[in-house]
C-alpha positions as CSV (number, residue, x, y, z in Angstrom):
1,M,-14.0,3.6,-17.6
2,I,-13.6,6.3,-14.7
3,T,-14.2,9.4,-15.8
4,K,-12.5,12.7,-14.6
5,R,-15.2,14.0,-12.7
6,Q,-15.4,10.7,-10.8
7,L,-11.7,11.6,-10.3
8,R,-12.8,14.6,-8.6
9,T,-15.3,12.7,-6.7
10,K,-12.8,10.2,-5.5
11,R,-10.4,13.2,-4.6
12,L,-13.0,15.2,-2.7
13,F,-14.0,11.9,-0.5
14,D,-10.7,10.9,0.5
15,V,-9.7,14.6,1.7
16,L,-13.0,14.5,3.6
17,L,-12.6,10.7,5.1
18,V,-8.9,11.6,6.6
19,L,-9.8,14.8,8.0
20,L,-13.1,12.7,10.1
21,L,-10.4,9.9,10.6
22,F,-7.4,12.1,11.9
23,P,-8.6,13.4,15.1
24,F,-9.0,9.9,16.5
25,L,-5.8,8.3,14.8
26,I,-3.4,11.1,15.1
27,V,-1.9,9.8,18.5
28,P,-2.4,5.7,18.1
29,I,0.4,7.0,14.8
30,I,2.2,9.2,16.4
31,M,2.5,6.4,19.5
32,L,3.6,3.2,17.2
33,V,5.9,5.3,15.4
34,G,7.7,5.9,19.2
35,I,7.6,2.2,19.8
36,A,9.0,1.2,16.2
37,T,12.1,3.4,16.8
38,L,12.6,2.6,19.7
39,D,12.0,-1.8,18.8
40,T,14.1,-0.8,15.8
41,K,16.8,1.8,16.9
42,K,16.1,3.7,14.1
43,Y,13.3,6.5,13.2
44,G,10.2,4.6,13.4
45,V,9.0,5.8,9.6
46,F,10.1,4.3,6.6
47,T,9.7,6.1,3.3
48,Q,10.4,4.4,0.4
49,K,9.8,4.8,-3.8
50,R,6.6,4.0,-5.0
51,V,5.1,4.4,-8.3
52,G,1.8,6.7,-8.8
53,Q,-0.8,8.0,-10.7
54,E,-0.2,8.3,-14.4
55,G,3.7,6.8,-13.8
56,S,5.0,10.0,-11.4
57,L,6.8,8.5,-8.4
58,F,6.4,9.4,-5.1
59,H,7.6,8.3,-1.1
60,I,5.0,6.1,0.1
61,Y,5.2,6.6,4.1
62,K,5.1,3.2,6.4
63,I,6.0,3.0,10.4
64,R,9.1,0.7,10.3
65,T,9.3,-3.1,10.8
66,L,12.2,-3.6,10.7
67,K,15.8,-4.7,12.0
68,E,19.2,-3.8,10.7
69,E,21.5,-6.0,12.0
70,V,25.5,-6.2,11.0
71,H,26.9,-10.0,11.3
72,Q,30.8,-10.4,11.7
73,L,31.8,-11.1,8.7
74,G,30.2,-7.4,7.7
75,H,26.7,-8.5,6.3
76,L,24.0,-6.7,6.9
77,D,20.8,-8.7,7.9
78,K,17.0,-6.9,7.7
79,S,14.4,-8.8,9.2
80,A,11.2,-7.6,11.0
81,T,10.8,-7.7,15.0
82,R,8.4,-9.3,16.7
83,F,6.4,-5.7,16.8
84,G,6.9,-5.5,13.3
85,K,5.2,-8.4,12.5
86,F,2.4,-7.8,14.9
87,L,2.3,-4.0,12.9
88,R,2.6,-5.8,9.4
89,K,0.1,-8.4,10.5
90,T,-2.7,-6.0,11.4
91,K,-1.9,-3.5,8.6
92,L,-1.1,-1.2,11.6
93,D,2.0,-0.2,9.6
94,E,0.3,1.0,7.1
95,L,-1.1,4.5,9.1
96,P,1.1,6.6,8.0
97,Q,-0.3,6.3,4.3
98,L,-2.7,8.7,5.5
99,F,-0.8,11.6,4.9
100,N,-0.1,10.4,1.6
101,V,-3.7,10.6,0.9
102,L,-4.2,14.2,2.1
103,K,-0.9,15.1,-0.1
104,G,-2.5,13.6,-2.5
105,D,0.0,11.1,-3.8
106,M,-2.9,7.9,-2.7
107,S,-6.6,7.3,-2.5
108,F,-7.8,4.8,0.5
109,V,-8.9,2.6,-2.9
110,G,-6.9,1.8,-5.7
111,P,-4.4,-0.7,-7.1
112,R,-1.2,-1.2,-4.1
113,P,1.8,1.5,-4.7
114,D,4.7,-0.6,-6.8
115,V,8.0,-0.3,-6.4
116,Q,9.4,0.8,-9.9
117,G,9.9,-2.0,-12.2
118,F,6.4,-3.3,-12.1
119,A,3.9,-0.4,-12.8
120,D,5.5,2.2,-14.9
121,E,6.5,-0.8,-17.3
122,L,2.7,-1.5,-17.8
123,K,2.2,-1.6,-22.2
124,G,-0.8,-1.0,-24.0
125,E,-4.4,-1.4,-22.1
126,D,-2.9,-2.4,-18.9
127,R,-1.9,1.3,-18.3
128,I,-5.2,2.6,-17.7
129,I,-4.7,1.5,-14.1
130,L,-2.5,4.9,-14.0
131,L,-5.7,6.4,-14.4
132,V,-6.1,5.9,-10.8
133,K,-3.8,6.9,-7.7
134,P,-2.8,3.8,-5.9
135,G,-4.4,2.8,-3.0
136,I,-4.4,1.9,0.5
137,T,-7.1,-0.9,-0.3
138,G,-8.0,-2.2,-2.9
139,E,-9.6,-5.6,-4.7
140,A,-6.1,-6.8,-5.2
141,T,-4.8,-5.7,-2.0
142,L,-7.6,-7.9,-0.5
143,K,-7.5,-10.8,-2.3
144,Y,-3.4,-11.1,-1.9
145,K,-3.4,-10.0,1.8
146,D,-1.5,-13.0,2.8
147,E,0.9,-12.2,-0.2
148,E,3.9,-12.8,2.2
149,R,3.3,-16.4,3.3
150,V,2.4,-17.1,-0.2
151,L,5.3,-16.1,-1.5
152,E,7.4,-17.7,1.2
153,R,6.2,-21.1,0.3
154,Q,7.5,-20.8,-3.0
155,K,10.7,-22.0,-4.9
156,D,11.3,-18.6,-6.6
157,P,9.6,-16.2,-5.0
158,E,10.6,-13.1,-7.5
159,H,9.3,-15.1,-10.7
160,Y,6.3,-16.3,-9.1
161,N,5.5,-12.8,-8.0
162,R,6.3,-11.7,-11.7
163,T,4.3,-14.4,-13.8
164,I,1.8,-15.4,-11.5
165,I,0.9,-12.8,-8.8
166,W,1.6,-9.4,-10.8
167,V,-0.7,-10.6,-13.7
168,D,-3.8,-11.6,-11.9
169,K,-3.1,-8.2,-10.1
170,V,-2.9,-6.5,-13.2
171,K,-6.2,-8.3,-14.3
172,I,-8.3,-7.6,-10.9
173,N,-6.9,-3.1,-11.0
174,K,-7.6,-3.2,-15.0
175,N,-11.3,-4.5,-13.9
176,Y,-11.9,-2.3,-10.9
177,V,-10.9,1.2,-13.6
178,Q,-12.9,0.3,-16.3
179,N,-15.9,-0.8,-13.8
180,Y,-15.4,2.0,-11.6
181,S,-17.9,3.3,-9.1
182,F,-17.7,5.2,-6.1
183,Y,-20.0,2.1,-4.3
184,L,-17.9,0.1,-5.1
185,D,-15.0,2.2,-3.0
186,L,-17.4,2.1,-0.4
187,K,-18.2,-1.8,-0.5
188,L,-14.0,-2.1,-0.4
189,I,-13.5,0.2,2.6
190,L,-15.9,-1.8,4.6
191,K,-15.0,-5.1,3.0
192,S,-11.3,-4.0,4.1
193,V,-11.9,-2.8,8.1
194,L,-14.5,-5.8,8.6
195,N,-11.6,-8.3,6.9
196,K,-9.2,-7.0,9.4
């Protein structure tokens, strides 16, 4: 089981790695936000409430990938632009989450931060997942890197997500917290970089 000392070491590593990466990534992030603003006709940074450590809520940052269009009947349609699909496929839309890591909302490695209705409703031993900050990457994230495509093929995506994918993610994330090591974080970061 992850200890308080390991959590402090994990946080220190996160801060040092963010500060190391920022000089190289700040200009690309600004450029991508600018392109996304022109592409979607709305400010290029998208924020959404997510469930964090201990079940607390925070605002996650992403580069906007969806464009809103109003049809003749007044129906609002949201769909990913061609550039947005590229950002999602390459995970570049998640670069602003470096600011979440710096703020202390997230870690480089951990369970992906969920919208309300999932992690905040964990019961019993499953709640150990909430001991750690949600991460940009992690074991479950790597396993389900093509989750959107998997869900698109299902007759009832919502049901499949809750009964199959979410159940498996909980199992994977519990295992991560129970068998945590700094070496495991380094391994998952390296795997994520090479995987993309």
